[in-house]
All heavy atoms as a GROMACS GRO file, in nm:
protein
  639
    1LEU      N    1  19.083  10.592   6.267
    1LEU     CA    2  18.942  10.657   6.270
    1LEU      C    3  18.906  10.691   6.416
    1LEU      O    4  18.866  10.796   6.449
    1LEU     CB    5  18.840  10.577   6.208
    1LEU     CG    6  18.693  10.627   6.212
    1LEU    CD1    7  18.688  10.762   6.135
    1LEU    CD2    8  18.587  10.537   6.156
    2PHE      N    9  18.929  10.590   6.503
    2PHE     CA   10  18.884  10.616   6.647
    2PHE      C   11  18.984  10.701   6.711
    2PHE      O   12  18.960  10.748   6.829
    2PHE     CB   13  18.875  10.475   6.713
    2PHE     CG   14  18.759  10.398   6.658
    2PHE    CD1   15  18.786  10.281   6.584
    2PHE    CD2   16  18.634  10.443   6.677
    2PHE    CE1   17  18.681  10.217   6.531
    2PHE    CE2   18  18.530  10.364   6.617
    2PHE     CZ   19  18.551  10.250   6.549
    3ALA      N   20  19.103  10.730   6.658
    3ALA     CA   21  19.202  10.813   6.726
    3ALA      C   22  19.177  10.965   6.688
    3ALA      O   23  19.258  11.044   6.735
    3ALA     CB   24  19.339  10.778   6.687
    4LEU      N   25  19.073  10.998   6.611
    4LEU     CA   26  19.049  11.134   6.575
    4LEU      C   27  19.008  11.215   6.690
    4LEU      O   28  18.935  11.170   6.777
    4LEU     CB   29  18.932  11.149   6.477
    4LEU     CG   30  18.967  11.086   6.333
    4LEU    CD1   31  18.841  11.093   6.242
    4LEU    CD2   32  19.079  11.146   6.266
    5ASP      N   33  19.062  11.332   6.701
    5ASP     CA   34  19.021  11.434   6.809
    5ASP      C   35  18.874  11.474   6.775
    5ASP      O   36  18.825  11.455   6.657
    5ASP     CB   37  19.116  11.545   6.834
    5ASP     CG   38  19.137  11.635   6.715
    5ASP    OD1   39  19.047  11.659   6.641
    5ASP    OD2   40  19.247  11.687   6.696
    6ARG      N   41  18.807  11.547   6.864
    6ARG     CA   42  18.673  11.595   6.841
    6ARG      C   43  18.660  11.685   6.716
    6ARG      O   44  18.566  11.669   6.644
    6ARG     CB   45  18.628  11.670   6.962
    6ARG     CG   46  18.480  11.712   6.969
    6ARG     CD   47  18.443  11.782   7.096
    6ARG     NE   48  18.448  11.687   7.206
    6ARG     CZ   49  18.341  11.632   7.258
    6ARG    NH1   50  18.223  11.659   7.204
    6ARG    NH2   51  18.346  11.545   7.351
    7ARG      N   52  18.748  11.775   6.696
    7ARG     CA   53  18.742  11.868   6.586
    7ARG      C   54  18.758  11.792   6.450
    7ARG      O   55  18.676  11.808   6.358
    7ARG     CB   56  18.853  11.977   6.595
    7ARG     CG   57  18.845  12.083   6.490
    7ARG     CD   58  18.963  12.180   6.488
    7ARG     NE   59  19.090  12.122   6.495
    7ARG     CZ   60  19.159  12.077   6.384
    7ARG    NH1   61  19.102  12.084   6.270
    7ARG    NH2   62  19.279  12.021   6.395
    8LYS      N   63  18.854  11.700   6.435
    8LYS     CA   64  18.867  11.618   6.316
    8LYS      C   65  18.745  11.521   6.298
    8LYS      O   66  18.704  11.505   6.182
    8LYS     CB   67  19.000  11.544   6.322
    8LYS     CG   68  19.120  11.633   6.313
    8LYS     CD   69  19.250  11.556   6.312
    8LYS     CE   70  19.367  11.635   6.299
    8LYS     NZ   71  19.493  11.556   6.317
    9CYS      N   72  18.698  11.472   6.407
    9CYS     CA   73  18.578  11.384   6.386
    9CYS      C   74  18.464  11.457   6.338
    9CYS      O   75  18.388  11.409   6.250
    9CYS     CB   76  18.547  11.326   6.531
    9CYS     SG   77  18.416  11.194   6.518
   10ARG      N   78  18.442  11.581   6.392
   10ARG     CA   79  18.324  11.662   6.342
   10ARG      C   80  18.350  11.698   6.198
   10ARG      O   81  18.247  11.696   6.118
   10ARG     CB   82  18.310  11.794   6.424
   10ARG     CG   83  18.246  11.757   6.554
   10ARG     CD   84  18.233  11.886   6.636
   10ARG     NE   85  18.186  11.852   6.770
   10ARG     CZ   86  18.124  11.928   6.859
   10ARG    NH1   87  18.097  12.054   6.812
   10ARG    NH2   88  18.090  11.886   6.969
   11LYS      N   89  18.465  11.732   6.157
   11LYS     CA   90  18.489  11.764   6.016
   11LYS      C   91  18.465  11.641   5.922
   11LYS      O   92  18.399  11.659   5.820
   11LYS     CB   93  18.635  11.806   6.000
   11LYS     CG   94  18.677  11.851   5.869
   11LYS     CD   95  18.812  11.900   5.859
   11LYS     CE   96  18.859  11.951   5.713
   11LYS     NZ   97  18.987  12.000   5.707
   12LEU      N   98  18.513  11.520   5.966
   12LEU     CA   99  18.492  11.405   5.887
   12LEU      C  100  18.335  11.376   5.880
   12LEU      O  101  18.292  11.343   5.773
   12LEU     CB  102  18.560  11.290   5.953
   12LEU     CG  103  18.542  11.158   5.892
   12LEU    CD1  104  18.595  11.157   5.751
   12LEU    CD2  105  18.615  11.048   5.976
   13LEU      N  106  18.269  11.384   5.994
   13LEU     CA  107  18.124  11.362   5.987
   13LEU      C  108  18.049  11.463   5.898
   13LEU      O  109  17.956  11.430   5.817
   13LEU     CB  110  18.060  11.363   6.128
   13LEU     CG  111  18.096  11.245   6.218
   13LEU    CD1  112  18.053  11.263   6.359
   13LEU    CD2  113  18.040  11.125   6.160
   14SER      N  114  18.090  11.594   5.902
   14SER     CA  115  18.037  11.699   5.824
   14SER      C  116  18.060  11.662   5.677
   14SER      O  117  17.964  11.678   5.596
   14SER     CB  118  18.102  11.829   5.853
   14SER     OG  119  18.048  11.928   5.771
   15ARG      N  120  18.172  11.618   5.637
   15ARG     CA  121  18.199  11.583   5.498
   15ARG      C  122  18.118  11.458   5.454
   15ARG      O  123  18.067  11.455   5.343
   15ARG     CB  124  18.350  11.548   5.477
   15ARG     CG  125  18.435  11.685   5.491
   15ARG     CD  126  18.588  11.645   5.482
   15ARG     NE  127  18.620  11.593   5.348
   15ARG     CZ  128  18.734  11.538   5.323
   15ARG    NH1  129  18.825  11.526   5.418
   15ARG    NH2  130  18.756  11.495   5.201
   16ALA      N  131  18.103  11.354   5.542
   16ALA     CA  132  18.022  11.243   5.510
   16ALA      C  133  17.882  11.280   5.495
   16ALA      O  134  17.812  11.244   5.398
   16ALA     CB  135  18.038  11.150   5.627
   17MET      N  136  17.830  11.366   5.584
   17MET     CA  137  17.692  11.410   5.562
   17MET      C  138  17.665  11.489   5.432
   17MET      O  139  17.564  11.464   5.363
   17MET     CB  140  17.638  11.494   5.684
   17MET     CG  141  17.632  11.423   5.811
   17MET     SD  142  17.504  11.287   5.797
   17MET     CE  143  17.357  11.386   5.783
   18ALA      N  144  17.761  11.575   5.394
   18ALA     CA  145  17.754  11.644   5.271
   18ALA      C  146  17.751  11.552   5.144
   18ALA      O  147  17.676  11.570   5.056
   18ALA     CB  148  17.869  11.748   5.260
   19ALA      N  149  17.838  11.448   5.157
   19ALA     CA  150  17.843  11.342   5.050
   19ALA      C  151  17.711  11.274   5.042
   19ALA      O  152  17.661  11.240   4.937
   19ALA     CB  153  17.956  11.254   5.076
   20ARG      N  154  17.657  11.242   5.160
   20ARG     CA  155  17.529  11.169   5.159
   20ARG      C  156  17.420  11.250   5.105
   20ARG      O  157  17.336  11.197   5.032
   20ARG     CB  158  17.492  11.122   5.306
   20ARG     CG  159  17.367  11.056   5.321
   20ARG     CD  160  17.348  11.018   5.459
   20ARG     NE  161  17.213  10.959   5.476
   20ARG     CZ  162  17.103  11.034   5.508
   20ARG    NH1  163  17.120  11.155   5.545
   20ARG    NH2  164  16.986  10.984   5.519
   21LEU      N  165  17.412  11.385   5.130
   21LEU     CA  166  17.316  11.472   5.075
   21LEU      C  167  17.329  11.482   4.923
   21LEU      O  168  17.225  11.490   4.845
   21LEU     CB  169  17.318  11.602   5.130
   21LEU     CG  170  17.283  11.618   5.282
   21LEU    CD1  171  17.307  11.758   5.337
   21LEU    CD2  172  17.132  11.575   5.298
   22ARG      N  173  17.457  11.476   4.868
   22ARG     CA  174  17.472  11.473   4.721
   22ARG      C  175  17.426  11.343   4.664
   22ARG      O  176  17.363  11.343   4.544
   22ARG     CB  177  17.626  11.495   4.692
   22ARG     CG  178  17.672  11.636   4.714
   22ARG     CD  179  17.807  11.657   4.655
   22ARG     NE  180  17.909  11.565   4.696
   22ARG     CZ  181  17.981  11.594   4.806
   22ARG    NH1  182  17.968  11.690   4.876
   22ARG    NH2  183  18.072  11.493   4.848
   23ASP      N  184  17.443  11.233   4.722
   23ASP     CA  185  17.403  11.096   4.668
   23ASP      C  186  17.366  11.010   4.784
   23ASP      O  187  17.445  10.943   4.837
   23ASP     CB  188  17.507  11.041   4.588
   23ASP     CG  189  17.470  10.909   4.523
   23ASP    OD1  190  17.350  10.878   4.528
   23ASP    OD2  191  17.563  10.837   4.469
   24PRO      N  192  17.242  11.005   4.825
   24PRO     CA  193  17.196  10.922   4.932
   24PRO      C  194  17.180  10.781   4.902
   24PRO      O  195  17.148  10.704   4.994
   24PRO     CB  196  17.057  10.983   4.965
   24PRO     CG  197  17.005  11.038   4.846
   24PRO     CD  198  17.130  11.090   4.771
   25SER      N  199  17.208  10.736   4.777
   25SER     CA  200  17.193  10.596   4.737
   25SER      C  201  17.312  10.524   4.772
   25SER      O  202  17.418  10.535   4.714
   25SER     CB  203  17.154  10.596   4.591
   25SER     OG  204  17.151  10.468   4.551
   26VAL      N  205  17.296  10.416   4.857
   26VAL     CA  206  17.394  10.314   4.874
   26VAL      C  207  17.416  10.232   4.757
   26VAL      O  208  17.519  10.191   4.725
   26VAL     CB  209  17.358  10.231   4.999
   26VAL    CG1  210  17.453  10.117   5.017
   26VAL    CG2  211  17.350  10.312   5.132
   27PHE      N  212  17.300  10.208   4.687
   27PHE     CA  213  17.308  10.130   4.572
   27PHE      C  214  17.412  10.185   4.467
   27PHE      O  215  17.490  10.113   4.404
   27PHE     CB  216  17.172  10.118   4.503
   27PHE     CG  217  17.172  10.033   4.376
   27PHE    CD1  218  17.173   9.895   4.396
   27PHE    CD2  219  17.173  10.098   4.257
   27PHE    CE1  220  17.162   9.817   4.276
   27PHE    CE2  221  17.158  10.017   4.135
   27PHE     CZ  222  17.167   9.879   4.148
   28ASN      N  223  17.406  10.317   4.438
   28ASN     CA  224  17.494  10.377   4.342
   28ASN      C  225  17.636  10.360   4.386
   28ASN      O  226  17.724  10.332   4.307
   28ASN     CB  227  17.471  10.529   4.330
   28ASN     CG  228  17.338  10.554   4.251
   28ASN    OD1  229  17.292  10.463   4.178
   28ASN    ND2  230  17.274  10.663   4.263
   29SER      N  231  17.669  10.379   4.518
   29SER     CA  232  17.799  10.358   4.567
   29SER      C  233  17.850  10.216   4.541
   29SER      O  234  17.967  10.189   4.513
   29SER     CB  235  17.807  10.402   4.711
   29SER     OG  236  17.775  10.531   4.731
   30ALA      N  237  17.760  10.121   4.581
   30ALA     CA  238  17.789   9.976   4.566
   30ALA      C  239  17.812   9.950   4.415
   30ALA      O  240  17.912   9.878   4.375
   30ALA     CB  241  17.684   9.895   4.615
   31MET      N  242  17.743  10.009   4.318
   31MET     CA  243  17.765   9.975   4.179
   31MET      C  244  17.897  10.037   4.134
   31MET      O  245  17.961   9.978   4.050
   31MET     CB  246  17.648  10.042   4.100
   31MET     CG  247  17.514   9.962   4.118
   31MET     SD  248  17.521   9.795   4.055
   31MET     CE  249  17.548   9.702   4.212
   32LEU      N  250  17.934  10.152   4.187
   32LEU     CA  251  18.061  10.212   4.151
   32LEU      C  252  18.183  10.117   4.191
   32LEU      O  253  18.273  10.088   4.132
   32LEU     CB  254  18.081  10.347   4.215
   32LEU     CG  255  18.004  10.457   4.152
   32LEU    CD1  256  18.018  10.586   4.232
   32LEU    CD2  257  18.055  10.484   3.996
   33LEU      N  258  18.164  10.065   4.322
   33LEU     CA  259  18.262   9.967   4.373
   33LEU      C  260  18.267   9.838   4.281
   33LEU      O  261  18.374   9.789   4.253
   33LEU     CB  262  18.223   9.933   4.516
   33LEU     CG  263  18.255  10.030   4.620
   33LEU    CD1  264  18.199   9.996   4.752
   33LEU    CD2  265  18.409  10.064   4.626
   34LYS      N  266  18.153   9.796   4.243
   34LYS     CA  267  18.147   9.673   4.163
   34LYS      C  268  18.212   9.692   4.037
   34LYS      O  269  18.281   9.608   3.983
   34LYS     CB  270  17.998   9.632   4.148
   34LYS     CG  271  17.980   9.498   4.069
   34LYS     CD  272  17.844   9.451   4.070
   34LYS     CE  273  17.833   9.314   4.004
   34LYS     NZ  274  17.699   9.263   4.022
   35ARG      N  275  18.196   9.812   3.973
   35ARG     CA  276  18.246   9.834   3.842
   35ARG      C  277  18.398   9.868   3.842
   35ARG      O  278  18.478   9.833   3.756
   35ARG     CB  279  18.179   9.956   3.781
   35ARG     CG  280  18.051   9.927   3.734
   35ARG     CD  281  17.989  10.037   3.650
   35ARG     NE  282  17.842  10.014   3.633
   35ARG     CZ  283  17.745  10.106   3.652
   35ARG    NH1  284  17.769  10.226   3.684
   35ARG    NH2  285  17.618  10.070   3.625
   36TRP      N  286  18.444   9.935   3.953
   36TRP     CA  287  18.585   9.997   3.950
   36TRP      C  288  18.674   9.934   4.047
   36TRP      O  289  18.798   9.941   4.034
   36TRP     CB  290  18.581  10.144   3.962
   36TRP     CG  291  18.501  10.209   3.858
   36TRP    CD1  292  18.383  10.267   3.870
   36TRP    CD2  293  18.539  10.219   3.716
   36TRP    NE1  294  18.331  10.312   3.736
   36TRP    CE2  295  18.431  10.284   3.640
   36TRP    CE3  296  18.654  10.181   3.643
   36TRP    CZ2  297  18.434  10.306   3.507
   36TRP    CZ3  298  18.651  10.208   3.503
   36TRP    CH2  299  18.546  10.275   3.439
   37ALA      N  300  18.625   9.879   4.160
   37ALA     CA  301  18.710   9.828   4.262
   37ALA      C  302  18.758   9.685   4.224
   37ALA      O  303  18.680   9.608   4.152
   37ALA     CB  304  18.644   9.830   4.396
   38SER      N  305  18.869   9.645   4.272
   38SER     CA  306  18.913   9.504   4.247
   38SER      C  307  18.836   9.415   4.333
   38SER      O  308  18.788   9.447   4.439
   38SER     CB  309  19.060   9.499   4.290
   38SER     OG  310  19.081   9.516   4.427
   39PRO      N  311  18.829   9.290   4.291
   39PRO     CA  312  18.758   9.187   4.377
   39PRO      C  313  18.827   9.172   4.519
   39PRO      O  314  18.752   9.158   4.618
   39PRO     CB  315  18.776   9.054   4.304
   39PRO     CG  316  18.790   9.104   4.152
   39PRO     CD  317  18.864   9.232   4.156
   40GLU      N  318  18.954   9.197   4.524
   40GLU     CA  319  19.014   9.192   4.656
   40GLU      C  320  18.980   9.298   4.742
   40GLU      O  321  18.958   9.284   4.863
   40GLU     CB  322  19.174   9.201   4.630
   40GLU     CG  323  19.237   9.082   4.561
   40GLU     CD  324  19.219   9.079   4.407
   40GLU    OE1  325  19.188   9.189   4.348
   40GLU    OE2  326  19.225   8.978   4.345
   41LEU      N  327  18.950   9.428   4.689
   41LEU     CA  328  18.906   9.535   4.772
   41LEU      C  329  18.772   9.513   4.815
   41LEU      O  330  18.732   9.536   4.933
   41LEU     CB  331  18.914   9.664   4.689
   41LEU     CG  332  18.857   9.793   4.759
   41LEU    CD1  333  18.929   9.818   4.893
   41LEU    CD2  334  18.858   9.915   4.679
   42ASN      N  335  18.682   9.459   4.729
   42ASN     CA  336  18.545   9.425   4.772
   42ASN      C  337  18.540   9.322   4.875
   42ASN      O  338  18.461   9.329   4.967
   42ASN     CB  339  18.457   9.378   4.641
   42ASN     CG  340  18.421   9.493   4.556
   42ASN    OD1  341  18.430   9.605   4.594
   42ASN    ND2  342  18.392   9.466   4.435
   43ASP      N  343  18.635   9.216   4.866
   43ASP     CA  344  18.642   9.130   4.970
   43ASP      C  345  18.684   9.186   5.102
   43ASP      O  346  18.625   9.151   5.214
   43ASP     CB  347  18.744   9.013   4.937
   43ASP     CG  348  18.698   8.917   4.828
   43ASP    OD1  349  18.574   8.919   4.788
   43ASP    OD2  350  18.779   8.849   4.772
   44LYS      N  351  18.774   9.275   5.106
   44LYS     CA  352  18.813   9.347   5.230
   44LYS      C  353  18.700   9.429   5.281
   44LYS      O  354  18.685   9.440   5.406
   44LYS     CB  355  18.938   9.439   5.203
   44LYS     CG  356  19.065   9.362   5.173
   44LYS     CD  357  19.184   9.449   5.149
   44LYS     CE  358  19.310   9.366   5.125
   44LYS     NZ  359  19.422   9.459   5.090
   45LEU      N  360  18.622   9.495   5.194
   45LEU     CA  361  18.511   9.577   5.243
   45LEU      C  362  18.396   9.484   5.308
   45LEU      O  363  18.344   9.524   5.407
   45LEU     CB  364  18.448   9.656   5.120
   45LEU     CG  365  18.528   9.770   5.071
   45LEU    CD1  366  18.465   9.818   4.944
   45LEU    CD2  367  18.550   9.888   5.170
   46LEU      N  368  18.373   9.373   5.242
   46LEU     CA  369  18.284   9.279   5.300
   46LEU      C  370  18.331   9.223   5.435
   46LEU      O  371  18.256   9.213   5.531
   46LEU     CB  372  18.248   9.165   5.208
   46LEU     CG  373  18.167   9.204   5.083
   46LEU    CD1  374  18.168   9.087   4.988
   46LEU    CD2  375  18.018   9.242   5.129
   47ALA      N  376  18.450   9.201   5.442
   47ALA     CA  377  18.518   9.146   5.570
   47ALA      C  378  18.508   9.256   5.678
   47ALA      O  379  18.478   9.217   5.797
   47ALA     CB  380  18.665   9.111   5.551
   48ALA      N  381  18.530   9.377   5.646
   48ALA     CA  382  18.515   9.490   5.744
   48ALA      C  383  18.373   9.504   5.786
   48ALA      O  384  18.343   9.526   5.905
   48ALA     CB  385  18.565   9.624   5.688
   49ALA      N  386  18.275   9.498   5.690
   49ALA     CA  387  18.136   9.506   5.724
   49ALA      C  388  18.091   9.388   5.816
   49ALA      O  389  18.014   9.410   5.914
   49ALA     CB  390  18.050   9.506   5.605
   50THR      N  391  18.145   9.273   5.799
   50THR     CA  392  18.117   9.155   5.872
   50THR      C  393  18.173   9.176   6.025
   50THR      O  394  18.101   9.142   6.114
   50THR     CB  395  18.172   9.027   5.814
   50THR    OG1  396  18.115   9.014   5.680
   50THR    CG2  397  18.139   8.904   5.892
   51GLN      N  398  18.291   9.232   6.027
   51GLN     CA  399  18.340   9.264   6.167
   51GLN      C  400  18.258   9.360   6.243
   51GLN      O  401  18.230   9.343   6.360
   51GLN     CB  402  18.492   9.308   6.151
   51GLN     CG  403  18.581   9.199   6.112
   51GLN     CD  404  18.727   9.263   6.101
   51GLN    OE1  405  18.747   9.377   6.089
   51GLN    NE2  406  18.824   9.174   6.116
   52VAL      N  407  18.209   9.458   6.174
   52VAL     CA  408  18.121   9.556   6.235
   52VAL      C  409  17.993   9.494   6.278
   52VAL      O  410  17.944   9.520   6.389
   52VAL     CB  411  18.098   9.681   6.138
   52VAL    CG1  412  17.988   9.772   6.197
   52VAL    CG2  413  18.224   9.758   6.113
   53ALA      N  414  17.933   9.417   6.191
   53ALA     CA  415  17.812   9.349   6.226
   53ALA      C  416  17.817   9.262   6.350
   53ALA      O  417  17.725   9.242   6.424
   53ALA     CB  418  17.758   9.268   6.107
   54HIS      N  419  17.935   9.191   6.360
   54HIS     CA  420  17.958   9.101   6.474
   54HIS      C  421  18.025   9.173   6.596
   54HIS      O  422  18.054   9.103   6.693
   54HIS     CB  423  18.051   8.986   6.425
   54HIS     CG  424  17.982   8.887   6.347
   54HIS    ND1  425  17.985   8.902   6.205
   54HIS    CD2  426  17.913   8.780   6.375
   54HIS    CE1  427  17.917   8.792   6.154
   54HIS    NE2  428  17.871   8.729   6.253
   55ALA      N  429  18.042   9.304   6.589
   55ALA     CA  430  18.116   9.371   6.692
   55ALA      C  431  18.059   9.356   6.834
   55ALA      O  432  18.136   9.345   6.936
   55ALA     CB  433  18.134   9.518   6.662
   56ASP      N  434  17.927   9.349   6.844
   56ASP     CA  435  17.865   9.328   6.976
   56ASP      C  436  17.842   9.185   7.016
   56ASP      O  437  17.786   9.151   7.120
   56ASP     CB  438  17.733   9.414   6.980
   56ASP     CG  439  17.629   9.353   6.892
   56ASP    OD1  440  17.656   9.264   6.812
   56ASP    OD2  441  17.509   9.411   6.900
   57GLY      N  442  17.893   9.093   6.924
   57GLY     CA  443  17.887   8.951   6.959
   57GLY      C  444  17.762   8.890   6.922
   57GLY      O  445  17.734   8.771   6.940
   58VAL      N  446  17.668   8.968   6.863
   58VAL     CA  447  17.536   8.923   6.817
   58VAL      C  448  17.511   8.961   6.674
   58VAL      O  449  17.526   9.084   6.642
   58VAL     CB  450  17.423   8.965   6.905
   58VAL    CG1  451  17.281   8.924   6.860
   58VAL    CG2  452  17.444   8.936   7.050
   59LEU      N  453  17.490   8.861   6.579
   59LEU     CA  454  17.450   8.904   6.447
   59LEU      C  455  17.291   8.914   6.434
   59LEU      O  456  17.222   8.813   6.435
   59LEU     CB  457  17.504   8.801   6.348
   59LEU     CG  458  17.473   8.835   6.203
   59LEU    CD1  459  17.541   8.967   6.152
   59LEU    CD2  460  17.520   8.718   6.108
   60HIS      N  461  17.246   9.032   6.427
   60HIS     CA  462  17.108   9.058   6.421
   60HIS      C  463  17.049   9.025   6.277
   60HIS      O  464  17.129   9.034   6.183
   60HIS     CB  465  17.070   9.200   6.463
   60HIS     CG  466  17.104   9.226   6.605
   60HIS    ND1  467  17.037   9.191   6.712
   60HIS    CD2  468  17.222   9.293   6.647
   60HIS    CE1  469  17.097   9.232   6.821
   60HIS    NE2  470  17.212   9.298   6.783
   61ASP      N  471  16.928   9.001   6.266
   61ASP     CA  472  16.862   8.961   6.143
   61ASP      C  473  16.875   9.076   6.042
   61ASP      O  474  16.915   9.042   5.917
   61ASP     CB  475  16.712   8.942   6.151
   61ASP     CG  476  16.686   8.808   6.223
   61ASP    OD1  477  16.772   8.721   6.236
   61ASP    OD2  478  16.562   8.788   6.269
   62TYR      N  479  16.870   9.194   6.073
   62TYR     CA  480  16.882   9.307   5.985
   62TYR      C  481  17.038   9.317   5.942
   62TYR      O  482  17.062   9.356   5.827
   62TYR     CB  483  16.828   9.440   6.039
   62TYR     CG  484  16.911   9.490   6.162
   62TYR    CD1  485  17.015   9.578   6.146
   62TYR    CD2  486  16.864   9.465   6.289
   62TYR    CE1  487  17.078   9.628   6.266
   62TYR    CE2  488  16.928   9.507   6.398
   62TYR     CZ  489  17.030   9.594   6.381
   62TYR     OH  490  17.100   9.637   6.501
   63GLU      N  491  17.131   9.291   6.026
   63GLU     CA  492  17.274   9.287   5.992
   63GLU      C  493  17.297   9.183   5.890
   63GLU      O  494  17.366   9.204   5.795
   63GLU     CB  495  17.356   9.284   6.113
   63GLU     CG  496  17.348   9.402   6.200
   63GLU     CD  497  17.408   9.377   6.344
   63GLU    OE1  498  17.403   9.262   6.402
   63GLU    OE2  499  17.463   9.473   6.395
   64ALA      N  500  17.249   9.063   5.920
   64ALA     CA  501  17.265   8.953   5.828
   64ALA      C  502  17.209   8.981   5.691
   64ALA      O  503  17.278   8.958   5.593
   64ALA     CB  504  17.210   8.826   5.892
   65ASP      N  505  17.089   9.038   5.691
   65ASP     CA  506  17.034   9.083   5.565
   65ASP      C  507  17.112   9.177   5.487
   65ASP      O  508  17.134   9.172   5.357
   65ASP     CB  509  16.887   9.139   5.588
   65ASP     CG  510  16.814   9.171   5.461
   65ASP    OD1  511  16.794   9.083   5.374
   65ASP    OD2  512  16.788   9.292   5.447
   66LEU      N  513  17.167   9.279   5.558
   66LEU     CA  514  17.253   9.385   5.492
   66LEU      C  515  17.377   9.318   5.436
   66LEU      O  516  17.420   9.357   5.323
   66LEU     CB  517  17.280   9.496   5.592
   66LEU     CG  518  17.368   9.604   5.541
   66LEU    CD1  519  17.298   9.673   5.420
   66LEU    CD2  520  17.394   9.703   5.642
   67LEU      N  521  17.442   9.235   5.509
   67LEU     CA  522  17.562   9.165   5.469
   67LEU      C  523  17.530   9.085   5.334
   67LEU      O  524  17.617   9.081   5.247
   67LEU     CB  525  17.618   9.077   5.580
   67LEU     CG  526  17.689   9.152   5.688
   67LEU    CD1  527  17.724   9.048   5.800
   67LEU    CD2  528  17.800   9.223   5.645
   68GLN      N  529  17.420   9.019   5.332
   68GLN     CA  530  17.379   8.942   5.215
   68GLN      C  531  17.353   9.030   5.094
   68GLN      O  532  17.404   8.997   4.987
   68GLN     CB  533  17.254   8.850   5.249
   68GLN     CG  534  17.288   8.737   5.344
   68GLN     CD  535  17.160   8.665   5.378
   68GLN    OE1  536  17.045   8.708   5.343
   68GLN    NE2  537  17.177   8.554   5.456
   69ARG      N  538  17.293   9.141   5.117
   69ARG     CA  539  17.268   9.234   5.011
   69ARG      C  540  17.399   9.288   4.956
   69ARG      O  541  17.418   9.308   4.833
   69ARG     CB  542  17.172   9.352   5.055
   69ARG     CG  543  17.034   9.315   5.078
   69ARG     CD  544  16.950   9.415   5.142
   69ARG     NE  545  16.812   9.370   5.181
   69ARG     CZ  546  16.713   9.409   5.113
   69ARG    NH1  547  16.726   9.492   5.009
   69ARG    NH2  548  16.604   9.372   5.150
   70LEU      N  549  17.484   9.333   5.050
   70LEU     CA  550  17.618   9.383   5.013
   70LEU      C  551  17.696   9.282   4.929
   70LEU      O  552  17.763   9.312   4.832
   70LEU     CB  553  17.694   9.424   5.122
   70LEU     CG  554  17.670   9.558   5.190
   70LEU    CD1  555  17.739   9.574   5.326
   70LEU    CD2  556  17.693   9.671   5.091
   71GLN      N  557  17.691   9.156   4.974
   71GLN     CA  558  17.764   9.047   4.901
   71GLN      C  559  17.713   9.028   4.756
   71GLN      O  560  17.788   9.010   4.670
   71GLN     CB  561  17.753   8.917   4.988
   71GLN     CG  562  17.837   8.804   4.926
   71GLN     CD  563  17.834   8.686   5.020
   71GLN    OE1  564  17.747   8.663   5.097
   71GLN    NE2  565  17.936   8.601   5.002
   72ARG      N  566  17.579   9.033   4.743
   72ARG     CA  567  17.522   9.013   4.615
   72ARG      C  568  17.546   9.131   4.523
   72ARG      O  569  17.585   9.119   4.409
   72ARG     CB  570  17.369   9.000   4.625
   72ARG     CG  571  17.326   8.866   4.673
   72ARG     CD  572  17.168   8.838   4.650
   72ARG     NE  573  17.090   8.941   4.715
   72ARG     CZ  574  17.034   8.930   4.833
   72ARG    NH1  575  17.062   8.822   4.906
   72ARG    NH2  576  16.960   9.029   4.884
   73MET      N  577  17.553   9.254   4.585
   73MET     CA  578  17.581   9.377   4.494
   73MET      C  579  17.721   9.381   4.456
   73MET      O  580  17.754   9.421   4.344
   73MET     CB  581  17.543   9.502   4.570
   73MET     CG  582  17.385   9.522   4.573
   73MET     SD  583  17.351   9.689   4.618
   73MET     CE  584  17.394   9.705   4.786
   74LEU      N  585  17.810   9.336   4.546
   74LEU     CA  586  17.955   9.345   4.516
   74LEU      C  587  18.011   9.225   4.444
   74LEU      O  588  18.137   9.227   4.421
   74LEU     CB  589  18.032   9.385   4.646
   74LEU     CG  590  18.000   9.515   4.717
   74LEU    CD1  591  18.072   9.527   4.843
   74LEU    CD2  592  18.024   9.631   4.621
   75ALA      N  593  17.938   9.124   4.437
   75ALA     CA  594  17.986   8.989   4.384
   75ALA      C  595  18.035   9.016   4.236
   75ALA      O  596  17.972   9.097   4.167
   75ALA     CB  597  17.883   8.879   4.390
   76PRO      N  598  18.141   8.951   4.196
   76PRO     CA  599  18.188   8.969   4.061
   76PRO      C  600  18.078   8.913   3.964
   76PRO      O  601  17.998   8.828   3.990
   76PRO     CB  602  18.310   8.878   4.053
   76PRO     CG  603  18.337   8.832   4.185
   76PRO     CD  604  18.227   8.856   4.270
   77LYS      N  605  18.078   8.971   3.852
   77LYS     CA  606  17.979   8.942   3.745
   77LYS      C  607  18.014   8.793   3.698
   77LYS      O  608  18.129   8.762   3.678
   77LYS     CB  609  17.981   9.029   3.626
   77LYS     CG  610  17.912   9.164   3.645
   77LYS     CD  611  17.903   9.236   3.519
   77LYS     CE  612  17.818   9.363   3.528
   77LYS     NZ  613  17.788   9.425   3.406
   78THR      N  614  17.913   8.722   3.669
   78THR     CA  615  17.930   8.591   3.618
   78THR      C  616  17.846   8.585   3.483
   78THR      O  617  17.775   8.678   3.453
   78THR     CB  618  17.876   8.475   3.706
   78THR    OG1  619  17.741   8.492   3.732
   78THR    CG2  620  17.949   8.487   3.849
   79LEU      N  621  17.854   8.471   3.415
   79LEU     CA  622  17.788   8.464   3.287
   79LEU      C  623  17.634   8.460   3.315
   79LEU      O  624  17.555   8.503   3.229
   79LEU     CB  625  17.837   8.339   3.212
   79LEU     CG  626  17.975   8.343   3.159
   79LEU    CD1  627  18.014   8.210   3.095
   79LEU    CD2  628  18.003   8.457   3.061
   80ALA      N  629  17.592   8.410   3.428
   80ALA     CA  630  17.453   8.397   3.462
   80ALA      C  631  17.386   8.533   3.501
   80ALA      O  632  17.276   8.554   3.501
   80ALA     CB  633  17.425   8.294   3.571
   81SER      N  634  17.475   8.631   3.546
   81SER     CA  635  17.419   8.755   3.589
   81SER      C  636  17.418   8.859   3.493
   81SER      O  637  17.462   8.860   3.390
   81SER     CB  638  17.488   8.804   3.724
   81SER     OG  639  17.626   8.825   3.693
   0.00000   0.00000   0.00000
């Protein structure tokens, strides 16, 4: 991702913005992942989000909250849920 040249980066951002306009809901995306992605993939996504949150060496309250919300949304279903 970081090796993209300026043109490819703009194209990627443009596609991401278009997708966001079609469905701005993070919740819907998380629910799709919960339904169709493997638990291993969800674990990898949470690990990547955790690395991003810690990238500057400080875990801010809003980052911790977001990670907790992602973890709850992507957690495998249990009999209690």
